[in-house]
C-alpha positions in Angstrom: 0.0 0.0 0.0 1.6 3.3 -1.1 1.5 6.5 0.9 -1.5 8.1 -0.8 -3.6 4.9 -0.8 -2.7 4.5 2.8 -4.0 8.0 3.6 -7.2 7.4 1.7 -7.6 4.2 3.8 -7.0 6.1 7.0 -9.5 8.8 6.0 -12.2 6.2 5.4 -11.6 4.7 8.8 -11.6 7.9 10.9 -14.6 9.9 12.0 -12.9 13.3 12.2 -12.1 15.4 9.1 -8.5 16.1 8.1 -6.9 18.9 10.1 -4.3 21.4 8.8 -0.9 21.3 10.3 -0.3 25.0 10.9 -0.2 24.1 14.6 2.2 21.1 14.2 3.8 20.2 17.5 6.3 17.4 18.1 6.5 15.9 21.5 10.1 14.6 21.7 11.6 13.1 24.9 8.9 14.7 27.0 9.4 18.2 25.7 7.0 20.2 23.5 8.4 22.3 20.7 6.3 24.7 18.7 7.5 26.0 15.4 9.4 29.2 16.0 8.0 32.4 14.4 11.4 33.6 13.2 12.0 30.6 10.9 12.0 31.1 7.1 8.6 31.6 5.7 8.0 32.4 2.0 5.1 32.6 -0.4 5.0 31.9 -4.1 4.1 29.3 -6.8 4.8 25.6 -6.5 5.0 23.1 -9.4 5.8 19.4 -9.5 8.3 17.2 -11.4 7.3 15.5 -14.7 7.3 11.7 -14.5 10.2 11.6 -17.0 12.6 12.6 -14.2 11.9 9.3 -12.3 15.3 7.7 -11.5 17.4 10.6 -12.6 20.1 12.0 -10.3 19.2 15.0 -8.1 21.6 17.8 -7.3 22.7 16.1 -4.0 23.4 12.7 -5.7 20.2 10.9 -4.8 17.8 9.4 -7.4 14.6 11.2 -7.9 11.7 9.1 -6.6 8.2 10.3 -7.5 6.8 8.4 -4.5 9.1 10.1 -2.0 8.4 13.5 -0.2 11.3 15.6 -1.5 11.6 19.0 -3.2 13.8 21.2 -5.3 14.7 24.7 -4.0 17.2 27.2 -5.4 19.0 28.1 -2.3 18.0 26.2 0.9 20.6 23.7 2.1 20.1 20.1 1.3 18.1 18.1 3.9 16.2 21.2 5.0 12.7 20.1 6.1 9.8 22.3 4.8 6.1 22.5 5.6 4.4 23.4 2.3 0.7 24.6 2.5 -1.5 25.2 -0.5 -3.4 28.4 -0.4 -6.2 27.0 -2.6 -7.2 24.3 -0.1 -5.1 24.7 3.1 -3.7 21.2 2.7 -0.1 20.6 3.8 2.8 18.3 3.1 6.3 18.0 4.7 9.2 17.6 2.3 13.0 17.4 2.4 15.1 19.5 0.0 17.4 17.3 -2.1 17.5 19.1 -5.5 18.0 22.5 -7.1 15.3 24.3 -9.0 12.8 25.2 -10.2 14.3 27.0 -13.2 11.3 29.1 -14.0 11.6 32.3 -12.0 7.9 32.5 -11.4 8.1 29.4 -9.2 9.8 28.9 -5.8 9.6 25.1 -5.3 9.3 21.8 -7.3 7.6 18.9 -5.5 7.5 15.2 -6.1 4.3 13.7 -7.5 3.4 12.2 -4.1 3.9 15.5 -2.4 1.8 17.2 -5.1 -1.0 14.7 -4.7 -1.1 15.2 -0.9 -1.2 18.9 -1.5 -4.1 18.5 -3.9 -2.4 20.2 -6.8 -2.3 17.6 -9.5 -5.4 19.0 -11.4 -3.9 22.5 -11.4 -0.2 21.9 -12.1 0.9 25.1 -10.4 -0.5 26.5 -7.2 0.2 29.2 -4.7 1.8 28.0 -1.5 3.2 29.0 1.8 6.6 27.5 2.6 7.8 27.3 6.2 11.1 25.8 7.3 10.6 23.3 10.2 13.4 23.9 12.7 12.1 22.8 16.1 13.9 19.4 16.0 17.1 21.4 15.4 16.8 22.4 19.1 17.8 18.8 20.0 21.1 17.0 19.5 19.6 14.0 17.7 21.4 11.8 15.2 21.1 8.3 13.8 22.9 7.0 16.8 19.8 7.5 19.1 18.1 4.4 17.5 19.6 1.0 17.1 18.6 -1.4 14.3 15.0 -2.6 14.5 14.3 -0.3 17.3 10.8 1.3 17.3 9.8 4.6 18.8 6.4 6.3 18.7 6.0 9.9 17.5 6.7 11.1 21.1 10.1 9.3 20.9 9.1 6.7 23.5 10.7 3.3 22.9 7.9 0.8 22.2 7.6 -2.9 21.7 5.6 -3.0 18.5 3.9 -6.4 18.2 0.5 -5.3 16.7 -0.1 -5.5 13.0 0.8 -2.2 11.3 0.5 -0.4 8.1 3.6 0.6 6.2 3.3 4.3 5.3 6.6 5.4 3.9 10.4 5.2 4.5 13.2 7.8 4.4 16.9 8.1 5.1 16.3 11.2 7.3 15.5 10.6 11.0 14.1 14.1 11.4 11.9 13.8 8.3 10.5 10.5 9.7 9.5 12.0 13.0 8.0 15.1 11.4 6.0 12.8 9.1 4.8 10.6 12.0 3.8 13.6 14.0 1.9 15.1 11.0 0.0 11.8 10.5 -1.1 11.8 14.2 -2.3 15.5 14.1 -3.6 15.5 10.5 -5.6 12.3 10.7 -6.5 12.2 14.4 -4.6 8.9 15.0 -3.7 7.7 18.5 -0.1 7.3 17.5 2.4 6.7 14.7 5.7 4.9 14.9 9.2 5.1 13.4 11.3 1.9 13.0 15.0 2.0 12.3 16.1 -0.6 9.7 19.7 -1.3 8.6 23.0 0.3 9.7 25.4 3.0 8.4 24.7 4.2 4.8 21.9 1.6 4.5 19.9 3.0 7.4 16.3 3.6 6.7 13.5 5.0 8.9 10.1 3.3 8.3 7.0 5.2 9.3 4.2 2.9 10.5 0.7 3.4 11.8 -1.4 0.9 13.8 -3.9 -1.1 11.7 -7.4 0.4 12.4 -9.7 -1.7 14.3 -12.7 -3.3 12.5 -16.2 -2.5 13.7 -16.3 -5.9 15.3 -13.1 -5.2 17.2 -14.4 -1.8 18.4 -17.5 -3.4 19.7 -15.4 -5.7 22.0 -12.9 -3.0 23.1 
């Protein structure tokens, strides 16, 4: 189940409507961090990559993956995490900068197809957006070393033993991006929790975002 199909599945199984993530908070090691007001915020036009770029090398040496949540920006450092919000519908997506562009001066960011789908911009091609740099995890000295292989933490960074069946949502090489995404899922879709699992070591390290499998109506009746 890919990310967008997973989100549609979640939306069908939750009673509450989707919330915007302007008020995104991340509870990490028992501390609450709100997005600082002095972080970079810009407004402009966003577009998304053509499918022909699939598999091509990005400016930081990665391969472009239309199913990932990455972006091209002209000047921001690679691995900067951004909250992009569409002005046409107030939907948001969290992306990581791994490429340079866009090359049309009228646009300020290029998004992957999956990011564009989550933002609801596919029918339009180009939309007006607000871009905000997410910096509150930068307040903490976190690195890949905080998680060992196969370790699982919830979106509040508590170590958990995860034995229940789970839905694979997405994976990334960025620890921060994984926790931002897990937190967004909890807030955006009114979930009880979301989880990050470390897989592999060294350059092969991946962070897998998981959510608990929703209970069936029969299971809810017995809970």
